[in-house]
C-alpha positions in Angstrom: -0.4 -3.9 -28.6 -3.5 -4.8 -26.7 -4.6 -4.0 -23.2 -7.3 -6.4 -22.1 -8.2 -4.7 -18.8 -7.4 -1.9 -16.4 -8.4 -2.3 -12.8 -8.1 -0.4 -9.6 -9.0 -1.1 -6.1 -11.8 1.3 -5.3 -11.3 1.7 -1.5 -8.7 4.2 -0.4 -6.6 4.0 -3.5 -4.1 6.8 -3.6 -4.0 6.8 -7.4 -7.7 6.1 -8.1 -8.1 9.0 -10.5 -4.7 8.5 -12.2 -4.5 4.8 -12.8 -5.7 4.8 -16.4 -3.3 7.6 -17.3 -0.3 5.8 -15.7 -1.2 2.5 -17.4 -1.7 4.2 -20.8 1.7 6.0 -20.5 3.4 2.7 -19.7 1.7 1.0 -22.7 2.5 3.9 -25.1 6.2 3.9 -24.0 6.6 0.2 -24.3 4.7 0.1 -27.6 7.0 2.7 -29.1 10.0 0.8 -27.9 8.9 -2.4 -29.6 7.7 -0.7 -32.7 4.0 -1.1 -32.2 1.8 1.2 -34.4 -1.5 1.0 -32.3 -2.8 0.4 -28.8 -6.1 -1.4 -28.4 -8.3 -1.5 -25.4 -10.1 -4.8 -25.9 -13.8 -5.2 -25.1 -14.6 -2.2 -22.9 -17.3 -3.4 -20.6 -19.9 -0.7 -21.2 -20.7 2.6 -22.8 -19.7 4.5 -19.6 -16.2 3.1 -19.9 -16.0 3.8 -23.6 -17.0 7.4 -22.9 -14.4 7.6 -20.1 -11.5 6.2 -22.1 -12.3 8.3 -25.2 -12.6 11.5 -23.0 -9.2 10.9 -21.4 -7.3 10.8 -24.6 -8.7 12.1 -27.9 -6.7 9.6 -29.9 -8.9 6.6 -29.2 -11.6 5.6 -31.7 -14.2 2.9 -31.3 -14.2 -0.2 -33.6 -17.3 -2.3 -33.5 -17.4 -6.1 -33.5 -16.7 -7.7 -36.9 -16.5 -11.2 -38.2 -16.0 -12.8 -34.7 -13.5 -10.2 -33.5 -14.3 -8.3 -30.3 -15.1 -4.6 -30.2 -12.3 -2.3 -29.0 -10.9 1.2 -28.8 -7.8 1.9 -30.8 -5.2 4.6 -30.7 -2.4 5.3 -33.2 1.0 5.7 -31.6 
């Protein structure tokens, strides 16, 4: 499964600090239901986001661009 982006509305968002965790939980649950083996966060925008995503869940690993494929973070389910 691939997640192309996660967004939040910055002003007055009740779940601002939890949106990634909630989105990830939904993707993990759905992925397991459909038999997916991995979740990929496609083309994180910058190093700050890569550090954020990898710090929130130790299961993500960075995969560099290769042969025309984008870089991504991957987690085994």
